[in-house]
Backbone bond lengths (Angstrom), bond angles and torsions (degrees), N, CA, C in turn:
res aa  C-N    CA-C-N  psi(-1)  N-CA   C-N-CA  omega(-1)  CA-C   N-CA-C  phi
1 X - - - 1.454 - - 1.518 109.82 -
2 X 1.323 117.49 121.45 1.452 122.08 -179.48 1.521 109.09 -102.05
3 X 1.316 115.96 125.23 1.460 121.27 179.00 1.517 108.06 -111.81
4 X 1.336 119.20 122.40 1.456 120.24 179.90 1.516 111.96 -67.81
5 X 1.334 115.49 154.33 1.459 120.98 174.76 1.517 107.96 -73.74
6 X 1.355 118.41 113.37 1.451 120.50 -175.71 1.518 113.92 -82.18
7 X 1.322 116.96 -8.35 1.448 119.80 -173.06 1.512 112.41 -79.49
8 X 1.331 117.84 -27.90 1.452 121.60 -179.35 1.510 113.26 72.94
9 X 1.325 118.76 10.05 1.454 121.71 179.63 1.519 109.37 -134.17
10 X 1.336 115.00 147.54 1.456 118.99 179.33 1.524 111.02 -76.46
11 X 1.345 116.35 -31.55 1.455 121.18 -178.13 1.526 109.11 -116.70
12 X 1.336 118.35 107.91 1.463 119.97 -177.70 1.520 113.94 -75.42
13 X 1.333 117.06 -11.81 1.463 119.83 179.96 1.510 114.47 97.25
14 X 1.328 117.73 -4.65 1.460 122.30 -179.66 1.526 109.49 -111.94
15 X 1.317 116.27 137.52 1.470 120.42 178.44 1.525 112.23 -106.86
16 X 1.323 116.96 -24.27 1.470 120.58 -177.31 1.521 108.78 -133.75
17 X 1.318 116.43 120.31 1.470 121.06 -177.91 1.527 109.62 -122.41
18 X 1.317 114.92 134.84 1.460 121.98 175.59 1.514 107.56 -105.28
19 X 1.321 117.23 118.33 1.457 123.28 -179.48 1.522 108.51 -100.70
20 X 1.336 115.99 126.17 1.465 121.73 -175.21 1.524 109.86 -118.24
21 X 1.316 116.87 130.59 1.458 121.58 173.91 1.516 110.42 -114.30
22 X 1.337 117.13 130.38 1.466 121.06 176.25 1.526 108.88 -111.82
23 X 1.344 116.35 -178.70 1.451 120.84 -164.54 1.506 119.26 -81.40
24 X 1.327 119.29 34.48 1.461 121.50 169.68 1.526 109.57 -85.88
25 X 1.321 116.43 152.75 1.467 120.32 -176.56 1.523 111.91 -57.73
26 X 1.330 117.13 -33.00 1.469 119.49 -177.42 1.517 113.29 -68.61
27 X 1.334 118.05 -6.65 1.459 119.49 173.86 1.531 110.13 -64.79
28 X 1.327 117.69 -15.74 1.465 121.34 176.58 1.529 111.77 -60.46
29 X 1.355 117.04 -21.39 1.462 121.07 179.14 1.525 112.37 -88.65
30 X 1.319 117.82 2.15 1.459 119.95 -176.02 1.532 113.65 -61.04
31 X 1.341 120.71 -34.56 1.465 118.34 174.59 1.530 112.28 -58.79
32 X 1.334 117.69 -39.76 1.466 120.28 176.21 1.514 111.01 -60.13
33 X 1.343 116.01 -47.62 1.462 119.45 -176.88 1.520 111.56 -70.01
34 X 1.315 117.92 -31.95 1.464 120.54 174.58 1.518 110.17 -61.97
35 X 1.325 116.31 -43.25 1.457 121.27 178.77 1.526 110.73 -66.52
36 X 1.348 116.53 -40.91 1.469 120.53 178.45 1.525 110.72 -61.34
37 X 1.321 116.28 -43.52 1.459 120.33 -179.39 1.530 110.49 -62.59
38 X 1.328 116.73 -41.62 1.468 120.57 -179.95 1.515 111.67 -66.63
39 X 1.335 117.45 -39.59 1.456 120.85 -178.84 1.524 112.15 -74.02
40 X 1.338 117.05 -35.58 1.456 120.74 -176.67 1.520 111.94 -78.86
41 X 1.334 116.33 -36.74 1.463 121.32 -178.62 1.534 109.06 -128.55
42 X 1.336 117.43 71.08 1.468 120.19 -173.06 1.523 113.96 -64.74
43 X 1.333 118.18 -22.73 1.462 120.36 -179.07 1.526 112.58 -82.82
44 X 1.323 116.19 -9.25 1.452 120.43 -176.59 1.527 110.56 -84.08
45 X 1.339 116.86 132.09 1.461 121.22 176.19 1.522 108.76 -82.39
46 X 1.334 116.02 135.38 1.461 119.97 -173.91 1.517 110.98 -128.37
47 X 1.323 115.37 142.48 1.457 122.41 170.07 1.517 107.77 -132.24
48 X 1.324 115.94 155.47 1.466 120.95 -176.13 1.524 109.85 -128.59
49 X 1.328 114.99 135.78 1.464 122.82 174.80 1.526 107.85 -122.20
50 X 1.319 116.61 134.26 1.462 122.27 174.60 1.518 109.55 -117.30
51 X 1.317 116.86 138.76 1.452 119.66 169.06 1.529 108.41 -73.48
52 X 1.314 115.72 163.76 1.473 118.64 179.96 1.523 111.12 -62.31
53 X 1.325 117.72 -37.81 1.467 119.68 179.19 1.517 111.53 -69.09
54 X 1.338 118.36 -30.14 1.467 120.75 178.21 1.526 111.11 -64.80
55 X 1.320 117.01 -32.08 1.468 120.26 -176.50 1.526 112.43 -70.29
56 X 1.324 117.78 -8.45 1.465 119.90 172.42 1.522 111.03 -72.19
57 X 1.336 117.04 -25.82 1.460 121.44 -171.08 1.521 114.87 -111.73
58 X 1.337 117.45 -11.10 1.465 119.02 -175.78 1.525 109.26 -143.77
59 X 1.332 115.11 147.11 1.458 120.96 -178.88 1.523 110.89 -86.19
60 X 1.328 115.78 121.61 1.462 119.56 175.24 1.521 110.93 -64.84
61 X 1.335 117.60 -31.48 1.461 120.87 179.46 1.527 111.20 -64.50
62 X 1.336 117.05 -39.98 1.461 120.20 179.09 1.523 110.84 -64.36
63 X 1.319 116.80 -44.07 1.460 120.45 -179.63 1.524 110.38 -67.15
64 X 1.319 117.09 -39.42 1.455 120.87 178.71 1.522 111.10 -61.56
65 X 1.329 116.65 -41.26 1.457 120.57 178.85 1.525 111.80 -63.97
66 X 1.330 116.58 -36.94 1.461 120.79 -177.87 1.526 112.24 -79.64
67 X 1.315 116.92 -32.95 1.459 120.06 -177.39 1.525 113.02 -90.37
68 X 1.331 115.65 -20.23 1.460 119.35 -177.69 1.516 113.59 76.61
69 X 1.345 116.69 12.98 1.459 121.87 -179.52 1.519 109.58 -133.18
70 X 1.333 116.33 154.07 1.453 119.71 172.44 1.529 109.19 -65.76
71 X 1.319 116.09 141.66 1.458 121.51 177.71 1.523 108.75 -88.46
72 X 1.321 116.17 130.22 1.460 121.50 179.76 1.523 110.42 -88.95
73 X 1.313 117.04 147.00 1.455 122.39 173.94 1.527 108.59 -104.43
74 X 1.330 116.25 133.01 1.462 121.36 -176.11 1.524 109.83 -79.23
75 X 1.312 115.05 76.42 1.465 120.73 -175.56 1.524 107.78 -152.60
76 X 1.336 116.16 127.30 1.468 119.29 178.69 1.521 111.74 -58.09
77 X 1.334 117.22 -32.79 1.461 120.56 -176.31 1.526 112.83 -69.67
78 X 1.346 117.19 -15.84 1.458 120.64 179.71 1.526 112.14 -82.69
79 X 1.322 116.82 -13.87 1.467 120.37 -178.19 1.522 110.46 -78.35
80 X 1.319 116.27 143.53 1.444 120.94 178.55 1.518 111.65 -74.66
81 X 1.332 116.95 169.58 1.477 120.86 179.36 1.525 111.20 -58.00
82 X 1.315 116.10 130.40 1.457 120.59 178.08 1.513 114.88 78.80
83 X 1.332 117.80 -1.57 1.466 120.87 -178.00 1.525 110.21 -78.27
84 X 1.329 115.57 152.07 1.464 121.89 177.44 1.530 108.20 -129.79
85 X 1.347 117.17 73.24 1.474 119.35 -174.21 1.521 113.46 -61.31
86 X 1.340 117.35 -29.50 1.460 119.77 -179.45 1.526 111.55 -65.81
87 X 1.325 116.79 -33.05 1.461 120.52 179.08 1.526 109.95 -69.61
88 X 1.315 116.89 -45.95 1.464 121.12 178.69 1.525 111.35 -62.68
89 X 1.328 116.21 -42.83 1.466 119.94 -178.91 1.524 111.84 -68.66
90 X 1.310 117.37 -26.45 1.465 120.42 177.66 1.517 111.78 -79.42
91 X 1.328 117.23 -38.42 1.465 120.72 -172.10 1.519 113.89 -89.48
92 X 1.331 117.62 -30.31 1.466 119.04 -171.63 1.526 113.91 -71.17
93 X 1.336 121.34 -49.31 1.471 119.50 -170.82 1.520 113.59 -79.02
94 X 1.324 114.52 153.29 1.461 122.14 166.76 1.531 110.35 -97.61
95 X 1.321 115.08 -20.34 1.462 122.11 178.93 1.520 108.99 -143.84
96 X 1.333 116.10 135.16 1.468 122.08 173.55 1.523 107.60 -116.94
97 X 1.326 116.93 129.01 1.460 122.44 177.67 1.522 108.55 -117.87
98 X 1.328 117.41 112.59 1.466 121.85 177.65 1.516 107.25 -97.77
99 X 1.340 115.48 108.61 1.467 120.19 -172.75 1.523 110.09 -149.51
100 X 1.337 117.44 110.92 1.460 127.72 -3.29 1.528 110.81 -84.57
101 X 1.339 115.43 163.83 1.462 121.51 176.88 1.525 108.66 -113.54
102 X 1.317 117.25 112.59 1.464 121.14 -178.43 1.531 111.03 -69.96
103 X 1.316 115.13 163.87 1.460 120.61 176.65 1.529 110.54 -59.60
104 X 1.315 116.79 -39.38 1.465 121.14 179.24 1.520 110.76 -63.08
105 X 1.328 116.48 -45.84 1.462 120.40 179.96 1.518 110.97 -64.07
106 X 1.340 117.40 -45.72 1.459 121.43 -179.92 1.526 111.47 -58.92
107 X 1.330 116.13 -41.93 1.456 120.42 -179.01 1.521 111.06 -64.00
108 X 1.322 116.79 -45.40 1.459 120.36 -179.91 1.525 111.36 -65.40
109 X 1.321 116.27 -39.44 1.466 120.56 179.04 1.526 110.27 -65.21
110 X 1.330 117.37 -45.01 1.458 121.31 -179.06 1.529 111.72 -64.60
111 X 1.328 116.62 -34.56 1.466 120.86 -178.53 1.528 113.18 -79.74
112 X 1.331 115.79 -9.82 1.460 119.04 179.48 1.506 114.38 82.88
113 X 1.337 117.94 20.37 1.455 120.54 179.24 1.529 110.41 -69.66
114 X 1.324 115.58 149.65 1.472 120.52 -176.17 1.524 110.70 -134.07
115 X 1.328 116.58 41.31 1.456 120.14 -173.77 1.518 114.01 -87.52
116 X 1.333 118.45 3.08 1.462 122.12 172.54 1.523 107.97 -134.86
117 X 1.341 118.16 161.22 1.468 119.62 179.14 1.521 113.14 -56.47
118 X 1.346 116.60 -42.10 1.465 119.26 -177.59 1.517 111.70 -66.53
119 X 1.331 117.71 -47.14 1.457 119.77 -179.68 1.527 111.43 -62.38
120 X 1.313 116.68 -37.62 1.461 120.44 175.87 1.529 109.79 -62.66
121 X 1.331 116.86 -42.37 1.461 121.21 -179.99 1.525 111.34 -65.20
122 X 1.325 117.77 -40.78 1.457 120.69 -177.02 1.524 112.49 -65.76
123 X 1.316 117.52 -25.20 1.459 120.05 178.71 1.522 112.24 -79.75
124 X 1.322 117.39 -11.56 1.469 119.63 -175.87 1.524 113.71 -126.72
125 X 1.324 118.45 -1.51 1.459 120.42 -177.42 1.519 111.60 -78.39
126 X 1.333 115.56 152.50 1.459 121.47 172.06 1.525 111.18 -97.20
127 X 1.329 116.93 0.24 1.461 121.27 179.65 1.522 110.69 -71.82
128 X 1.316 115.95 151.84 1.460 120.75 170.08 1.521 108.09 -70.02
129 X 1.331 117.37 136.71 1.464 122.22 -178.19 1.524 108.95 -118.94
130 X 1.321 116.33 121.83 1.457 121.59 175.48 1.514 109.87 -110.20
131 X 1.337 117.16 135.09 1.459 120.85 179.75 1.523 109.64 -127.45
132 X 1.312 116.06 139.78 1.464 122.76 176.56 1.522 107.92 -116.06
133 X 1.337 118.01 97.78 1.470 120.41 -176.90 1.523 112.35 -61.60
134 X 1.320 115.16 141.13 1.458 122.92 171.73 1.528 106.52 -126.17
135 X 1.335 116.26 108.33 1.458 121.21 -169.84 1.522 111.93 -110.87
136 X 1.333 117.97 143.68 1.469 121.03 175.64 1.527 110.28 -71.23
137 X 1.334 117.25 163.51 1.470 120.40 -178.90 1.520 112.79 -52.41
138 X 1.325 115.85 130.06 1.455 121.83 176.76 1.510 115.36 86.73
139 X 1.333 117.97 -14.77 1.465 120.21 -175.05 1.518 112.43 -66.74
140 X 1.349 116.84 -27.82 1.463 118.91 -178.98 1.529 111.95 -66.16
141 X 1.350 117.42 -13.95 1.468 121.14 178.54 1.521 112.49 -94.52
142 X 1.331 116.98 -2.91 1.463 120.82 -178.08 1.528 110.49 -77.64
143 X 1.329 118.47 126.20 1.472 119.63 177.18 1.524 112.18 -64.29
144 X 1.323 117.31 -28.52 1.466 120.02 178.11 1.524 110.06 -67.51
145 X 1.336 115.94 -47.56 1.466 120.29 178.75 1.518 110.56 -61.96
146 X 1.324 116.87 -45.44 1.456 120.02 179.64 1.526 110.98 -63.46
147 X 1.328 116.94 -34.02 1.453 119.81 176.18 1.512 112.43 -63.63
148 X 1.348 115.89 -42.22 1.468 119.69 177.53 1.523 110.76 -64.52
149 X 1.326 117.25 -41.88 1.472 120.54 179.54 1.524 110.53 -64.71
150 X 1.330 116.98 -41.04 1.465 120.45 177.83 1.531 110.80 -62.54
151 X 1.333 116.14 -38.98 1.467 120.33 177.52 1.518 111.05 -59.97
152 X 1.328 116.11 -44.43 1.465 119.90 -179.45 1.522 111.51 -69.77
153 X 1.332 117.04 -38.96 1.475 119.55 178.73 1.528 111.35 -62.06
154 X 1.322 116.33 -33.78 1.468 120.81 -178.21 1.522 112.32 -82.74
155 X 1.316 118.29 -9.06 1.454 121.37 -175.54 1.526 109.75 -81.69
156 X 1.329 118.38 127.16 1.466 119.94 177.58 1.523 111.57 -58.74
157 X 1.328 115.83 138.87 1.454 120.10 177.49 1.507 115.10 81.36
158 X 1.344 117.90 11.16 1.462 121.75 178.83 1.528 109.25 -123.49
159 X 1.318 116.19 132.91 1.458 122.98 176.59 1.525 108.25 -117.71
160 X 1.327 116.70 125.97 1.468 121.67 179.48 1.524 108.47 -111.49
161 X 1.322 116.72 119.48 1.460 120.83 178.61 1.531 109.82 -77.81
162 X 1.323 118.06 146.86 1.466 119.58 174.76 1.521 110.57 -69.43
163 X 1.323 116.49 149.66 1.464 119.67 174.40 1.523 109.94 -73.57
164 X 1.321 115.92 161.98 1.465 121.87 -178.96 1.529 109.22 -128.20
165 X 1.331 117.96 156.64 1.469 119.53 176.11 1.525 111.11 -61.15
166 X 1.319 115.73 137.06 1.461 121.56 179.42 1.518 108.78 -150.83
167 X 1.322 115.68 151.25 1.456 121.03 178.19 1.523 108.97 -80.77
168 X 1.323 116.45 123.13 1.454 120.93 179.28 1.525 110.21 -72.26
169 X 1.335 116.64 130.08 1.460 120.59 176.94 1.514 111.17 -68.03
170 X 1.327 117.44 -22.23 1.460 121.50 -178.26 1.526 112.67 -84.08
171 X 1.342 116.16 -44.46 1.467 120.20 -174.44 1.514 113.73 -102.18
172 X 1.336 117.06 -20.05 1.460 120.72 -175.34 1.521 113.01 76.20
173 X 1.325 116.89 4.55 1.457 121.24 -178.97 1.522 110.33 -101.82
174 X 1.321 115.78 153.87 1.450 120.60 177.42 1.521 109.70 -80.58
175 X 1.314 115.68 123.25 1.457 122.39 -178.02 1.528 109.34 -124.42
176 X 1.325 116.13 148.28 1.464 120.53 177.96 1.518 109.21 -88.74
177 X 1.333 115.52 73.44 1.452 119.04 -179.84 1.516 113.10 -151.25
178 X 1.352 116.43 8.99 1.456 119.82 -177.99 1.517 112.24 -76.77
179 X 1.323 115.43 155.10 1.465 120.67 178.50 1.522 109.34 -71.83
180 X 1.319 116.35 134.84 1.461 121.05 174.32 1.527 109.37 -62.25
181 X 1.324 118.46 151.09 1.472 119.77 177.12 1.527 111.78 -56.09
182 X 1.315 116.32 147.76 1.461 120.01 178.86 1.524 110.93 -58.94
183 X 1.327 116.96 -33.76 1.462 120.25 178.18 1.524 110.84 -60.94
184 X 1.341 117.45 -38.17 1.463 120.59 178.24 1.527 110.79 -69.45
185 X 1.326 116.54 -43.31 1.463 119.97 178.17 1.520 110.52 -60.41
186 X 1.324 116.69 -42.70 1.457 120.68 179.02 1.525 110.36 -61.41
187 X 1.323 116.90 -43.79 1.453 120.74 178.86 1.517 112.60 -60.81
188 X 1.336 117.07 -40.82 1.461 120.95 178.13 1.525 110.92 -64.24
189 X 1.321 117.01 -39.01 1.469 120.30 -179.86 1.526 111.18 -69.64
190 X 1.321 117.21 -40.13 1.460 120.31 177.25 1.525 109.97 -62.30
191 X 1.341 116.68 -41.48 1.459 120.53 177.51 1.522 112.26 -62.94
192 X 1.335 116.60 -42.92 1.466 120.66 179.06 1.521 111.21 -64.52
193 X 1.325 116.43 -39.53 1.468 120.81 178.26 1.526 110.92 -64.40
194 X 1.329 116.85 -42.82 1.462 120.83 -179.68 1.527 110.73 -64.77
195 X 1.335 117.03 -40.49 1.468 119.85 178.37 1.521 111.31 -63.75
196 X 1.332 116.02 -41.53 1.463 120.09 179.64 1.522 110.96 -63.11
197 X 1.326 117.05 -39.17 1.465 120.31 178.43 1.515 111.21 -65.70
198 X 1.336 116.96 -40.40 1.469 120.11 178.63 1.529 111.15 -64.57
199 X 1.333 116.11 -40.16 1.454 119.67 179.42 1.530 111.43 -66.57
200 X 1.330 116.55 -37.67 1.463 120.08 176.79 1.526 111.12 -64.30
201 X 1.347 115.82 -40.74 1.452 119.81 -179.56 1.529 112.52 -67.12
202 X 1.347 114.70 -32.04 1.468 119.46 -178.38 1.515 112.76 -81.64
203 X 1.332 117.10 -17.97 1.475 120.67 -176.17 1.529 112.18 -72.10
């Protein structure tokens, strides 16, 4: 499967990207997207974090082989003695891509919860954060979910991709709640970064 570069530029402006997978079924495609990111932006340094629920659906070994880096698990118990993974995760990336982002993850992020290293890092990072929501059937009609998404859209430094139609593994029906392709999320983040640079130059 060939995915075109949606950014239209050879240099997206980011040198270090943190790719995050959460526990939606579509995280099973993360090895493909890891490979796409490496092939499309070979000069970009990449690291990958998986939530514990994501590891039910995708192999950390496969992603590690494709990225050339150990895959981190978003769990305080995985950190060694004296380690501060939240500090490293906040300071290292210039761009964070959460793909897919479950309803549970989005809610915790919007509420400002810091009960995992990654969530703690996202509340204190200066990196641009892009999220691609992956919602269960009917969730897009929930005022609570929409409230959380609106909160994230209004937050400086956060880009929220629109959901796309996808076939639900549970119902077999097409629902408008699937995660946008990582290529689309990347394009939205590159666009947001370019706009921010233009605004800084004009100020």
